C-alpha positions in Angstrom: 67.2 86.1 209.9 66.1 83.2 207.8 68.2 80.2 208.9 66.6 77.7 206.7 64.9 78.4 203.3 62.2 76.3 201.7 63.5 73.9 199.0 61.8 71.5 196.7 61.1 68.5 198.9 62.9 65.2 198.1 59.7 63.2 197.6 58.6 65.8 195.0 62.0 65.7 193.3 61.8 61.9 193.1 58.3 61.9 191.7 59.2 64.5 189.1 62.3 62.5 188.2 60.6 59.2 188.0 57.3 60.0 186.3 58.8 60.7 182.8 61.0 57.6 183.1 58.2 55.1 183.5 56.2 53.4 180.8 52.7 54.7 180.4 51.2 51.4 181.5 53.1 51.4 184.8 50.5 50.4 187.5 51.1 53.2 190.0 51.8 56.0 187.4 48.4 57.6 187.9 48.7 57.7 191.6 52.2 59.1 191.3 51.0 61.9 189.1 48.2 62.7 191.6 50.6 62.7 194.5 53.1 64.9 192.6 50.3 67.4 191.9 49.3 67.5 195.5 52.8 68.0 196.7 53.4 70.7 194.1 50.2 72.5 195.3 51.4 72.3 198.8 54.8 73.7 197.8 53.2 76.6 195.9 51.1 77.4 198.9 54.1 77.5 201.3 55.9 79.8 198.9 53.0 82.2 199.0 52.7 82.2 202.8 56.5 82.4 203.3 56.5 85.6 201.3 54.6 87.2 204.2 56.4 85.3 207.0 59.7 86.5 205.7 58.7 90.1 206.4 59.7 89.3 210.0 63.2 88.2 209.1 64.9 91.4 210.3 63.4 91.0 213.8 63.0 87.3 214.3 64.7 84.0 213.4 62.8 81.9 210.8 63.2 78.3 209.7 61.1 76.8 206.9 60.5 73.1 206.4 61.6 71.9 209.8 61.9 68.1 210.3 62.9 66.9 213.8 62.8 63.7 215.8 61.8 63.4 219.5 61.3 60.2 221.5 61.7 58.1 218.4 59.0 60.0 216.5 59.5 62.4 213.6 57.5 65.6 213.1 57.4 68.2 210.4 56.6 71.9 210.6 56.1 74.1 207.5 57.5 77.3 209.1 58.9 78.0 212.6 59.2 81.6 213.7 61.3 82.2 216.8 60.4 85.7 218.0 61.5 87.8 221.0 59.2 86.2 223.6 57.6 83.2 221.9 57.7 80.6 219.1 55.1 80.3 216.4 54.3 77.2 214.3 52.8 78.0 210.9 51.1 75.2 209.0 50.2 76.2 205.5 47.0 74.9 203.7 46.4 75.6 200.0 42.8 74.9 199.2 40.6 76.2 196.4 36.9 77.1 196.9 35.2 77.0 200.3 36.5 75.3 203.4 34.4 74.6 206.5 35.8 73.9 209.9 33.4 71.9 212.1 34.5 72.4 215.7 32.1 69.7 217.0 33.1 66.9 214.7 36.7 68.1 214.4 36.5 67.8 210.6 37.4 70.0 207.6 35.4 69.9 204.4 36.1 71.6 201.1 33.7 72.4 198.4 35.4 73.4 195.1 32.1 73.8 193.2 32.2 70.3 191.8 32.9 68.0 194.8 32.7 68.2 198.6 35.7 66.4 200.2 36.7 65.7 203.8 40.2 66.2 205.2 42.1 65.6 208.4 41.3 68.3 210.9 44.1 70.9 210.6 43.8 72.1 214.2 44.4 68.5 215.4 47.5 68.4 213.1 49.0 71.6 214.4 48.2 70.7 218.0 50.2 67.5 217.4 53.1 69.5 216.0 52.9 71.8 219.1 53.0 68.7 221.4 56.1 67.3 219.8 57.9 70.7 219.6 57.2 71.3 223.3 58.7 67.9 224.1 61.8 68.8 222.0 62.1 72.2 223.7 61.9 70.5 227.1 64.7 68.1 226.2 66.8 71.2 225.3 66.0 73.0 228.6 63.7 75.5 226.8 60.3 74.4 228.2 59.6 77.9 229.4 59.0 79.2 225.9 55.4 79.9 224.9 54.4 78.2 221.6 51.7 79.5 219.3 50.0 77.6 216.4 48.6 79.1 213.2 47.0 77.6 210.2 47.8 79.9 207.2 45.4 79.8 204.2 47.6 80.4 201.2 45.0 81.3 198.5 43.4 84.7 199.3 40.2 83.7 197.4 39.6 80.7 199.7 36.4 81.3 201.7 36.6 80.1 205.3 33.4 79.0 207.1 32.8 77.7 210.6 30.3 75.3 212.0 30.5 75.7 215.7 32.9 77.9 217.7 34.0 80.7 215.4 36.2 82.3 218.1 38.1 79.1 218.5 38.9 79.0 214.8 39.6 82.7 214.5 42.5 82.4 217.1 44.3 79.8 214.9 43.2 80.2 211.3 44.4 83.2 209.3 44.9 84.1 205.6 48.5 84.1 204.5 48.7 87.9 203.9 47.9 88.5 207.6 50.2 85.9 209.2 53.1 88.2 210.0 50.9 90.8 211.7 49.3 88.0 213.8 52.7 86.7 214.9 54.0 90.2 215.6 51.0 91.2 217.7 51.0 87.9 219.7 54.7 88.1 220.5 54.4 91.7 221.7 51.5 90.7 223.9 53.7 88.0 225.5 56.3 90.7 226.1 53.9 93.0 227.8 52.8 90.1 230.0 56.4 89.7 231.2 57.6 86.7 229.1 61.4 86.4 229.1 63.4 87.7 226.2 64.6 84.9 224.0 68.0 84.4 222.3 66.1 83.6 219.1 69.1 83.2 216.9 70.8 80.7 219.2 67.6 78.7 219.6 67.2 78.7 215.8 70.8 77.4 215.4 70.0 74.6 217.9 66.9 73.6 215.8 68.9 73.8 212.6 71.6 71.5 213.9 69.0 68.8 214.5 67.0 69.3 211.3 66.7 66.4 209.0 65.3 66.1 205.5 62.0 64.4 205.0 62.1 61.6 202.5 60.2 58.5 201.3 61.3 55.2 199.8 60.0 55.8 196.3 60.7 52.3 195.1 58.8 50.8 198.0 56.0 53.3 198.1 55.0 52.8 194.5 56.3 49.3 193.8 59.0 50.5 191.4 61.8 48.1 190.5 65.2 49.6 189.5 64.6 48.2 186.0 61.4 50.2 185.6 63.4 53.5 185.5 64.1 54.1 181.9 67.4 55.8 180.8 68.0 58.7 178.5 68.5 62.5 178.7 65.2 64.3 178.8 64.7 67.4 176.6 64.1 70.5 178.7 61.7 71.9 176.0 59.5 69.1 174.7 60.2 66.4 177.3 61.3 63.7 174.9 63.5 61.2 176.6 66.7 60.3 174.6 68.6 63.4 173.6 71.6 62.7 171.4 75.1 63.5 172.5 76.9 65.9 170.1 80.0 67.9 170.4 79.9 69.9 173.6 76.3 69.3 174.3 73.0 67.5 173.5 70.4 67.8 170.8 66.8 66.7 170.8 65.8 64.4 168.0 62.2 65.8 168.0 62.4 69.6 168.5 66.1 70.1 167.7 66.7 71.9 171.0 70.4 72.2 171.8 71.6 72.1 175.4 75.0 72.2 176.9 74.0 70.9 180.4 71.1 68.5 179.8 73.2 65.8 181.4 72.4 67.2 184.8 69.8 64.4 184.5 72.5 62.4 186.2 71.0 63.8 189.4 67.8 61.8 188.7 69.8 58.6 188.9 71.2 59.6 192.3 67.7 60.2 193.7 67.2 56.4 193.5 70.8 55.2 194.0 73.5 56.1 196.4 76.3 55.9 193.9 76.9 55.8 190.1 79.7 54.1 188.2 81.1 55.0 184.8 79.2 52.1 183.1 75.9 53.1 184.7 76.5 56.7 183.6 77.0 55.6 180.0 73.8 53.5 180.2 71.7 56.2 181.9 72.7 59.1 179.7 73.1 57.1 176.5 76.8 57.9 176.0 78.9 56.2 173.3 82.2 56.1 175.2 83.5 55.6 178.7 85.8 58.6 178.3 82.8 60.9 177.7 81.1 59.5 180.9 84.3 60.1 182.9 84.5 63.7 181.7 80.9 64.4 182.6 81.3 62.8 186.0 84.4 64.8 186.8 82.5 68.0 186.1 79.4 66.9 188.0 80.5 67.9 191.5 80.4 64.3 192.6 83.3 62.7 194.6 85.1 59.7 193.3 85.4 56.7 195.6 88.7 55.0 194.6 88.1 52.0 196.8 84.7 51.1 195.3 85.4 52.7 191.9 82.2 54.8 191.9 81.0 58.3 192.3 78.8 59.7 195.1 77.5 62.9 196.4 79.7 65.0 198.7 
């Protein structure tokens, strides 16, 4: 069973919402676009690998995008597979070109045909995730559970090379299309060796109860002031900011696209603010009257706080 599906991460939601609402000369705009592209690449890679991990859903318990805290520290796991006799951590990497694991220097390099770049050693990363997860399991009286770690390469065209101990790498690194077979074989091996049968669903529910959502303070990270976020409904076709409100919908001044629900942009505002008032809604969506703002807010799924006269998420 899949207890937690992969969703678009909050940091990427915030970047995608903020980028078209900043002036072209905003100092951190270029970095924000680069960061958004990297996060989108990572999300795309996870979706590819999860397609194969989810083949195990009828047998095991699966949670994607796990974010937990232990001993005052947070740690994140791309996918957690709780099988019959073991738990597997899967960390997805989405690289183009050729990657080389150097087991002596503990370094990963990538050659995409144009540039050779160095990256944090993925095996060190996944070992740290394993360390934190084992501490979490110990605190929940589950220290007896064996934990495996895998690095899943999302792109099947990525060439993997090794400088040093190939056997060490082959135990951990696997292409995404093979990940479910590797987990299945490993768990059956633990069973043959006498590992206890796990109540994988109950363990998964315990993990889910303590899962948080990873987030970043966008305003602080990129030096954004609230006044830097520009208002206006963004056209879903051409991207122009400032669609006009017409009867029962919105129309783009540039491409003439009509949309009934383009005002869901109100969600962009709430990515950077905890609440929204009628007047802020009028300003952000470019509405002519307070009554129109009220009608939109009532249909938005938000909850009205009578005491503070504002709207907030449920």
